[in-house]
C-alpha positions in Angstrom: 21.2 18.8 31.6 19.0 19.8 28.7 21.6 18.8 26.1 22.3 15.5 27.9 18.6 14.7 28.1 18.1 15.6 24.5 21.1 13.4 23.5 19.8 10.4 25.5 16.3 10.8 24.0 17.7 10.9 20.5 19.9 7.9 21.1 17.0 6.0 22.6 14.9 6.7 19.5 17.7 5.6 17.2 18.3 2.4 19.2 14.6 1.7 19.0 14.7 2.0 15.2 17.6 -0.4 15.1 15.9 -2.9 17.3 12.7 -2.7 15.3 14.6 -2.9 12.1 16.4 -6.1 13.3 13.1 -7.6 14.5 11.6 -6.8 11.2 14.5 -8.4 9.4 14.2 -11.5 11.6 10.5 -11.7 10.9 11.1 -11.4 7.1 13.6 -14.2 7.2 11.2 -16.4 9.1 8.4 -15.6 6.7 10.6 -16.4 3.7 11.6 -19.7 5.3 7.9 -20.6 5.9 7.0 -19.6 2.3 9.8 -21.7 0.9 8.8 -24.7 3.0 5.1 -24.4 2.0 6.1 -24.0 -1.7 8.2 -27.2 -1.4 5.3 -29.1 0.2 2.9 -28.0 -2.5 5.4 -28.9 -5.3 5.9 -32.3 -3.8 2.2 -33.0 -3.4 1.4 -31.9 -6.9 4.3 -34.0 -8.3 2.9 -37.1 -6.4 -0.6 -36.5 -7.8 0.7 -35.9 -11.3 2.7 -39.2 -11.2 -0.3 -41.0 -9.8 -2.6 -39.7 -12.5 0.0 -40.4 -15.2 0.4 -44.0 -14.0 -3.4 -44.4 -14.0 -3.6 -43.1 -17.5 -0.8 -45.4 -18.8 -2.6 -48.4 -17.2 -5.9 -47.4 -18.7 -7.5 -46.6 -15.4 -9.4 -43.6 -16.7 -12.7 -42.7 -15.2 -15.5 -41.0 -17.0 -18.5 -39.8 -15.2 -21.7 -39.9 -17.2 -24.0 -37.0 -16.5 -27.7 -37.6 -16.4 -28.5 -34.0 -17.4 -26.8 -31.0 -18.8 -25.2 -29.0 -16.0 -24.1 -26.1 -18.2 -27.6 -24.8 -18.5 -27.6 -25.0 -22.3 
């Protein structure tokens, strides 16, 4: 029985490694998908802001903010 018990324990450990490895791979895939989605959202938002600012510039809608005092400390 000792050999069978040892074999079962070894197979259980190996199976645990495989399951954990598969779970890790699934988590990595999900993480990559979430990162890609977030990157796409950021790129879209930045492109919209850029196009908005470009249009404002072309139409002469440029705002300047006059400062009452020097904020740089010089």
